[in-house]
TIDO-985397 format. One record per residue (C-alpha): z, x, y; residue in three letters. Coordinates in pm, whole numbers. Example, Ala and Ser with C-alpha at 12.3 -4.5 7.8 and 13.67 -1.06 7.14 Angstrom:
2
+--------+--------+--------+------+
:     c3 :     c1 :     c2 : type :
+--------+--------+--------+------+
:    780 :   1230 :   -450 :  Ala :
:    714 :   1367 :   -106 :  Ser :
+--------+--------+--------+------+
This chain:
202
+--------+--------+--------+------+
:     c3 :     c1 :     c2 : type :
+--------+--------+--------+------+
:   2172 : -11653 :  -3590 :  Met :
:   2031 : -11561 :  -3927 :  Ala :
:   1814 : -11295 :  -3769 :  Thr :
:   2115 : -11134 :  -3593 :  Glu :
:   2321 : -11130 :  -3919 :  Glu :
:   2036 : -10959 :  -4104 :  Lys :
:   2012 : -10690 :  -3833 :  Lys :
:   2389 : -10633 :  -3845 :  Ala :
:   2375 : -10605 :  -4224 :  Gly :
:   2089 : -10357 :  -4204 :  Ala :
:   2285 : -10138 :  -3955 :  Lys :
:   2594 : -10147 :  -4177 :  Gly :
:   2384 : -10040 :  -4477 :  Gly :
:   2239 :  -9745 :  -4289 :  Lys :
:   2588 :  -9637 :  -4178 :  Ala :
:   2714 :  -9655 :  -4540 :  Gly :
:   2428 :  -9439 :  -4660 :  Lys :
:   2504 :  -9181 :  -4391 :  Gly :
:   2872 :  -9160 :  -4492 :  Thr :
:   2778 :  -9121 :  -4859 :  Lys :
:   2533 :  -8844 :  -4772 :  Gly :
:   2802 :  -8666 :  -4570 :  Ala :
:   3035 :  -8673 :  -4870 :  Lys :
:   2767 :  -8533 :  -5100 :  Gln :
:   2661 :  -8258 :  -4857 :  Gly :
:   3020 :  -8139 :  -4779 :  Gly :
:   3181 :  -7832 :  -4945 :  Thr :
:   3394 :  -7895 :  -5251 :  Lys :
:   3748 :  -7756 :  -5263 :  Gln :
:   3772 :  -7492 :  -5539 :  Arg :
:   4079 :  -7441 :  -5752 :  Gly :
:   4279 :  -7116 :  -5776 :  Pro :
:   4119 :  -6803 :  -5917 :  His :
:   4141 :  -6753 :  -6292 :  Ala :
:   4356 :  -6440 :  -6248 :  Gly :
:   4580 :  -6578 :  -5975 :  Ala :
:   4863 :  -6647 :  -6219 :  Ala :
:   4853 :  -6296 :  -6369 :  Leu :
:   5098 :  -6035 :  -6234 :  Pro :
:   4960 :  -5780 :  -5990 :  Ala :
:   4895 :  -5438 :  -6150 :  Pro :
:   5128 :  -5160 :  -6037 :  Pro :
:   4984 :  -4919 :  -5778 :  Pro :
:   4856 :  -4587 :  -5905 :  Arg :
:   5119 :  -4319 :  -5862 :  Arg :
:   5032 :  -3964 :  -5768 :  Lys :
:   5228 :  -3724 :  -5985 :  Ile :
:   5349 :  -3414 :  -5807 :  Gln :
:   5569 :  -3129 :  -5921 :  Tyr :
:   5773 :  -2836 :  -5805 :  Gln :
:   5896 :  -2523 :  -5980 :  Gln :
:   6240 :  -2369 :  -6014 :  Thr :
:   6280 :  -2014 :  -6148 :  Val :
:   6623 :  -1888 :  -6260 :  Arg :
:   6680 :  -1543 :  -6413 :  Pro :
:   6926 :  -1513 :  -6703 :  Arg :
:   7185 :  -1271 :  -6570 :  Leu :
:   7536 :  -1423 :  -6579 :  Met :
:   7715 :  -1178 :  -6814 :  Gln :
:   7546 :   -869 :  -6672 :  Gln :
:   7618 :   -977 :  -6314 :  Ala :
:   7989 :  -1019 :  -6396 :  Ile :
:   8020 :   -663 :  -6527 :  Lys :
:   7781 :   -502 :  -6280 :  Gln :
:   7760 :   -691 :  -5951 :  Pro :
:   7501 :   -448 :  -5815 :  Lys :
:   7260 :   -543 :  -6095 :  Ala :
:   7201 :   -874 :  -5919 :  Leu :
:   7044 :   -697 :  -5622 :  Asp :
:   6766 :   -553 :  -5838 :  Ala :
:   6700 :   -892 :  -5999 :  Val :
:   6682 :  -1063 :  -5660 :  Val :
:   6427 :   -806 :  -5545 :  Glu :
:   6218 :   -847 :  -5863 :  Glu :
:   6222 :  -1226 :  -5839 :  Leu :
:   6113 :  -1207 :  -5476 :  Ala :
:   5819 :   -987 :  -5578 :  Ile :
:   5718 :  -1225 :  -5859 :  Ile :
:   5742 :  -1551 :  -5664 :  Thr :
:   5670 :  -1433 :  -5308 :  Gly :
:   5983 :  -1608 :  -5181 :  Gln :
:   6336 :  -1482 :  -5119 :  His :
:   6574 :  -1613 :  -5390 :  Pro :
:   6900 :  -1796 :  -5329 :  Val :
:   7209 :  -1636 :  -5485 :  Arg :
:   7414 :  -1865 :  -5706 :  Lys :
:   7795 :  -1849 :  -5718 :  Lys :
:   8043 :  -1958 :  -5983 :  Ala :
:   8196 :  -2298 :  -5915 :  Lys :
:   8519 :  -2227 :  -6104 :  Lys :
:   8705 :  -1939 :  -6265 :  Ser :
:   8687 :  -1875 :  -6642 :  Ile :
:   8941 :  -1621 :  -6766 :  Ala :
:   8776 :  -1566 :  -7105 :  Asn :
:   8458 :  -1442 :  -6936 :  Phe :
:   8634 :  -1257 :  -6655 :  Gly :
:   8467 :  -1491 :  -6408 :  Leu :
:   8617 :  -1570 :  -6068 :  Arg :
:   8536 :  -1866 :  -5850 :  Gln :
:   8282 :  -1779 :  -5580 :  Gly :
:   8149 :  -1473 :  -5764 :  Gln :
:   7772 :  -1427 :  -5754 :  Glu :
:   7632 :  -1466 :  -6105 :  Ile :
:   7260 :  -1532 :  -6059 :  Gly :
:   6978 :  -1641 :  -5833 :  Cys :
:   6710 :  -1909 :  -5818 :  Ala :
:   6386 :  -1990 :  -5638 :  Val :
:   6235 :  -2334 :  -5578 :  Thr :
:   5863 :  -2322 :  -5504 :  Leu :
:   5664 :  -2593 :  -5328 :  Arg :
:   5324 :  -2622 :  -5167 :  Gly :
:   5076 :  -2334 :  -5172 :  Ala :
:   5319 :  -2084 :  -5325 :  Arg :
:   5388 :  -2323 :  -5611 :  Met :
:   5018 :  -2363 :  -5697 :  Trp :
:   4956 :  -1989 :  -5662 :  Glu :
:   5245 :  -1907 :  -5896 :  Phe :
:   5129 :  -2166 :  -6150 :  Leu :
:   4777 :  -2028 :  -6152 :  Asp :
:   4904 :  -1672 :  -6190 :  Arg :
:   5153 :  -1773 :  -6460 :  Phe :
:   4891 :  -1954 :  -6671 :  Ile :
:   4598 :  -1715 :  -6628 :  Ser :
:   4777 :  -1378 :  -6616 :  Val :
:   5140 :  -1389 :  -6730 :  Ala :
:   5119 :  -1612 :  -7039 :  Ile :
:   4841 :  -1407 :  -7207 :  Pro :
:   5069 :  -1101 :  -7180 :  Arg :
:   5343 :  -1262 :  -7394 :  Ile :
:   5382 :  -1096 :  -7734 :  Arg :
:   5274 :  -1303 :  -8036 :  Asp :
:   5203 :  -1603 :  -7818 :  Phe :
:   5114 :  -1916 :  -8016 :  Arg :
:   5135 :  -2181 :  -7749 :  Gly :
:   5409 :  -2348 :  -7549 :  Leu :
:   5639 :  -2593 :  -7721 :  Gly :
:   5616 :  -2961 :  -7636 :  Thr :
:   5978 :  -3049 :  -7714 :  Arg :
:   6124 :  -2907 :  -7395 :  Ser :
:   6084 :  -3222 :  -7185 :  Phe :
:   6413 :  -3370 :  -7066 :  Asp :
:   6315 :  -3738 :  -7093 :  Gly :
:   6268 :  -3773 :  -6716 :  Arg :
:   5931 :  -3602 :  -6673 :  Gly :
:   6057 :  -3245 :  -6628 :  Asn :
:   5957 :  -2950 :  -6844 :  Tyr :
:   6150 :  -2625 :  -6895 :  Ser :
:   6056 :  -2304 :  -7070 :  Leu :
:   6214 :  -1965 :  -7120 :  Gly :
:   6066 :  -1621 :  -7062 :  Val :
:   6226 :  -1331 :  -7248 :  Lys :
:   6094 :  -1047 :  -7032 :  Glu :
:   5995 :  -1020 :  -6669 :  Gln :
:   5740 :   -760 :  -6773 :  Met :
:   5477 :  -1029 :  -6837 :  Ile :
:   5419 :  -1044 :  -6462 :  Phe :
:   5183 :   -764 :  -6350 :  Pro :
:   5372 :   -727 :  -6020 :  Glu :
:   5662 :   -560 :  -6201 :  Ile :
:   5630 :   -185 :  -6256 :  Asn :
:   5780 :    -82 :  -6589 :  Tyr :
:   5888 :    261 :  -6456 :  Asp :
:   6090 :    112 :  -6170 :  Glu :
:   6295 :   -157 :  -6347 :  Ile :
:   6658 :    -96 :  -6439 :  Glu :
:   6690 :   -349 :  -6722 :  Ser :
:   6486 :   -614 :  -6901 :  Ile :
:   6599 :   -972 :  -6849 :  His :
:   6453 :  -1316 :  -6902 :  Gly :
:   6426 :  -1622 :  -6685 :  Met :
:   6407 :  -2000 :  -6708 :  Asp :
:   6121 :  -2186 :  -6541 :  Ile :
:   6147 :  -2560 :  -6479 :  Thr :
:   5853 :  -2781 :  -6376 :  Phe :
:   5991 :  -3082 :  -6189 :  Val :
:   5746 :  -3372 :  -6159 :  Thr :
:   5767 :  -3694 :  -5961 :  Ser :
:   5719 :  -3914 :  -6268 :  Thr :
:   5996 :  -4039 :  -6497 :  Asn :
:   5792 :  -4032 :  -6818 :  Arg :
:   5741 :  -3733 :  -7043 :  Asp :
:   5392 :  -3837 :  -7151 :  Asp :
:   5275 :  -3848 :  -6788 :  His :
:   5424 :  -3505 :  -6721 :  Ala :
:   5270 :  -3368 :  -7040 :  Tyr :
:   4926 :  -3501 :  -6942 :  Ala :
:   4959 :  -3352 :  -6592 :  Leu :
:   5062 :  -3006 :  -6711 :  Leu :
:   4798 :  -3006 :  -6982 :  Lys :
:   4524 :  -3089 :  -6732 :  Glu :
:   4653 :  -2809 :  -6509 :  Leu :
:   4593 :  -2565 :  -6794 :  Gly :
:   4928 :  -2526 :  -6970 :  Met :
:   4854 :  -2399 :  -7324 :  Pro :
:   5066 :  -2636 :  -7532 :  Phe :
:   5080 :  -2624 :  -7909 :  Arg :
:   4856 :  -2883 :  -8070 :  Thr :
:   5034 :  -2890 :  -8408 :  Asp :
:   5376 :  -2977 :  -8265 :  Glu :
:   5476 :  -3339 :  -8220 :  Lys :
:   5647 :  -3449 :  -7902 :  Lys :
:   5967 :  -3649 :  -7913 :  Lys :
+--------+--------+--------+------+
C-alpha cells in the first residue's frame, strides 16, 4: 500500500510541474497601447482651388449696352473660355438700371484651364503691372478665398492695344477648398503668388 501511495504522489507531482511549466511558457496578455486613449489625428486634406474672373463694367454697360460685347470677347481671349453674361436682379432708378439688364460677365475656371491661367497670370501678367510692389495679404475673406483687383486688361499679352475700345479692370477671386486663410495663403504662396512680405495678415 505504501508503495502504491508513493507512486501516486510522484505522478501527481509530475503533473503539477507540467501545469506550472505551461503557465510560464504561455503568452502574457498585454495592456492597451500607450496612445490608445489619445484622439485620432485628422486626415490630411488636399487643398484645391478654382478661379472666378469678373470685369468691372456695370456703369458703362448701362449707358452703352454694346460695350459689353467687346468685353465678353476680350475676356474669352484672356481666359480661353466663353464668359457668362450677368443680369441685374432688381431695378435701381438712381442708376437707370432695369431688372434683367445685362451689366457684366464672369468666367469660372477649373482644371487645366485654371492652372494654365494661373501660370500665365503669375509669370507674364503680374510683371507687366505698373509700379508693382507685391500683392496684398489682407484680401482674404476669412473662409480661405482670396480676391484681387486688376486695373487694366492690358497686362495680358493676348490683348492688342490698337484693337481695344476702352480700358477696364477686373476682379479675380481664388476659391480654395479650405476654410482657413493661413492654409490658403500657404497654398497660393507655394504656387508662386508674389505676396508682400512687409504686410501683416489679419
